[in-house]
Every structure is written in C-alpha cells, then in structure tokens.
N, C-alpha and C positions, 0 to 999 in steps of 0.2 A: 504494500500500500504506500503510495507516495504521500509526502507531507503536504498538508493543506496549504494552499496559497493564501497569503495575507489578504484580507479584505480591504484594509486601508494601509497604504505604505508610503512613507516619506523618507527619501534618501538624500541627505546633505541639502535639504531644501532651504533656500534663503532668498531674501529680497533686499537689495541694497539701494540706498539713495546716496550716491557718492560714497563716503566712508561710513554712513549710518546704516546699520543693519536693522531691518524691521520685519515684523510679522504682519501680513495683510492679505487682502483678497486678490491682489493683482498677479499677473504672470510672474513667476520667479525669475530672478537673475540667473540662478543656477540650481542644480539639483533636480530630482525626479519625484513626482507624486503619482501614485497609481490607485485606482479603485478596482478591486476584483481583477487585478492584473493588467488593467487598461490604463495607459498613460493619459493623464488628464490634459496635457498640453498638446501632444501630437495626435490624439484620437479623442478629442473633446466630446463629440456627439455620442459615441459609444459609452464614454465614461458617464455622461449625464443620464443616459438611459438606466444606469445602475444606481443612481443616487436620488434620494428623496430629502428635501431640505425644508426645515421649518425655522425661519428666523424669529427672533424675539418679538419683533413687531412686523410681522409679515405683510407685504403689500396685497391687500384685497380690494377689489373694485366695489365700492359701497353701493353703486346703483344696480349691481347684479345680485341675483339670489345665489345661494350655495349650489343649487342644481345647475344654473347657467354657468357659474364659475368653473365647476368641475368639468362640464362639457367643453368649455373653452380650453381649459388646460389639457384635457384629453386630446382634443383635436390638434392643439399646438404641438403636442408630443408625438403626433402621428399615429395615435391609437385608432384601431378600427372601431366603427360604431357599435358593433356587438360587444367588443371588449370594454368599451367605455360604459355601456349599460351594465355589464356584469360587475365591473369594478365599482361603479357608482352604488350598486346595491350593497356590496361588501363594505365600503368605507362609510356608508350611511349607517349601517348597523354597528360597525366598530367604533365610530365616533359619535354615536347617538345624535344623528342629524335629522331623523325622520320628521320631527315637528318644525324644523327650521328650513327645509329644502327650498321652499318657495317664498321666504321672507327676504326683503332687501337686506343685504349684509350691513348696510349703514345703520339699520335699526337693531342689530344684534348686540348683546352684551360682550364684554371682554372675553369671558369664558366661551361663549358661543362662537365668537370669531376665531378663538384659538382652536376649537374643535374643527372649524371649517378649514383652517390652515393645515391642521394635521391630516385631514381628509385629502387635501390636494397633494400633500407630501407622499401619501400612501397610494394614490390613485393608480399609478403605473406599476405597482408591485415591485418597488426597488429592493435590491439586495442590501443596500446600505442606507441608513437613515442618520441624518445629522440634525439634532434638536437643540436649539439655542434657548435656554431658560423656558422650557415648555410649560411650567406651572406658575410663572410670574403673573400676579394679578387675579388668580383663580381663587374661588372659595374652597373650603375644606372638602366638600363633596366632589367638586370638579378636580381638585388635586388628586384625590383618591382614584378617580376614574382614569386620569392620565397615567398615574403610577401603574395601575393594573394593566392598562393597555400597553405601556412601554415594556413591562416585564413579559407580557404575552408575546408581543412582537419580537422581543429579544430571543425567543426560543428558536426562531427560524431565520433571523437575519442579524446583521451587525448594526448596533446603534451607538453613535457617538453623541453623548449628552454633555453639553456645555452649561455649567451652572456654578454659582457662587454660594448656593444654599446647601449646607452640610446635611440637612435632613433629607434632601432629595438624593444626594450621593448615597446615604445609608439605606434609603428605601429602594433604590433602583439599580445601583451600580454593582457590577461584579469585578471591575478593575478600575483603579483610580490613577489618573495621570495629572500631576500638578505642574503647570507651566508658570514660571515667574521670571519676569525680566527677559522673556524670549528664550528661556532655557528650561529644559525638563528637569525638575527638582525631585520628582518621585514617580515611580511606576510600580504598582503592586495592588494587592487586594485592599478593600476597605478596612479590614481588621489590621493589616500590616500598617496602613496609614495611621490609624488611631493609636497604634502602639508607639508611634513617634512622639505622641503627646500624652503619654500616660493614660491612654484609653479615651481621649477626647479629640474630636475632629478639630475644634478651634485651636487647641494647644498644639496639635500636630502642624496645622497650617502656619501658626506663628513661628514654631521652631524651624520649619523648613524654609520659610521665606525671609527670616531675619538673620539666619546663620549661613545663608548661601553666599 
C-alpha cells in the first residue's frame, strides 16, 4: 500500500515585498503549494475544483435568495444541472436551509448567512475545506450545529479551520498548528498543545508566542 498523498502541502512557500517577507493571498514569490497533489499556481482550475472556502465575512449577494445563490455558484463552477439539484438538496439538509431557501439573503441573520456561506463552500463536494472563524457571531445553538457539522464532514475530507477561539480548537480540532510572526511555532494534537501551558490553551499560547 502506498503512503497517502498530503491533502494540503506547502513547500518553502513565501511572499516577498522587497526585503519584507509576508504571508498573504497573492501568488508566491517562490515555493510550491498543492491541494490533493495539484499545484495551485500552475493548475489553478483543477486545484479550485478540490477546494471549498468559507471566509469570515463571506461575500453574499443580498438581493439573491440562498437557492438563487447556490444555483449561480453551481453554474459558475461548471456543474451540470442535475448535479446542482442533487447537491442543493444535500447542502440544504446539512446546513439547515430549508426555511431560508427563498428569502432574500439581505434579510437573513448573521447565523443564517453563515449557514448559506457554508452551503456554497460544500456545494461542489470539495475534498478540502478551509473555514475562517466559522462560529464568529453565532448563538450557542448555531455554534453547536457548526461544530457537529464540521466534525461530521471531517470524517470524509480534510478541513483547515482558522480560529483564535480556544474553545473551538478543543471542540473540533484533531491537530493544532500555531503560526506566529509568519513562523510555525507548534504542530501537534490539542492535548500536546495544552501540555505546553500546564493543561490550559491560553497559557500554552502565551508560552509559545512570547518565548519564540
């Protein structure tokens, strides 16, 4: 049996502005990034097909309904009509959108918009999901739903969760990577991370970021 190929891979990846090294969204100055073995620079279209992304404040068209938005994104991704219909049914159930499908997005609450954003990230059945602060601004019941959904989805795909909330790390993460000042300060399990601070996430964070 061959070793499983990394789902997300960054090799000597960097972005320079003159002598200043930065971490950003732009094309890198050097290095390689791959998704499921596909180079995101040289084969961007194939890489995007494998990626679902939910930004913290995702751009949603307020005049559209969730149904219209999901159809629009499906068509933009080149999905067949039958596939769009099938995936729309799936994400509607997974993200609890049944009662919201035909309401203008501009009238939805923060939590309802977040669920709509999650649905568009899942629509094309990506192998990798990147979620940026997915529970920010949600009420306790909505946070619980997102946690359960993320853990369920994590059984069949790779999820990269970006958050500054320790309770979300403890509730959802199987592996913790701490980046500070553009450098990787820690890579391990949540339990190993907590052990760096005497069993507390906040103390571990303080120790790893102030002594680096």
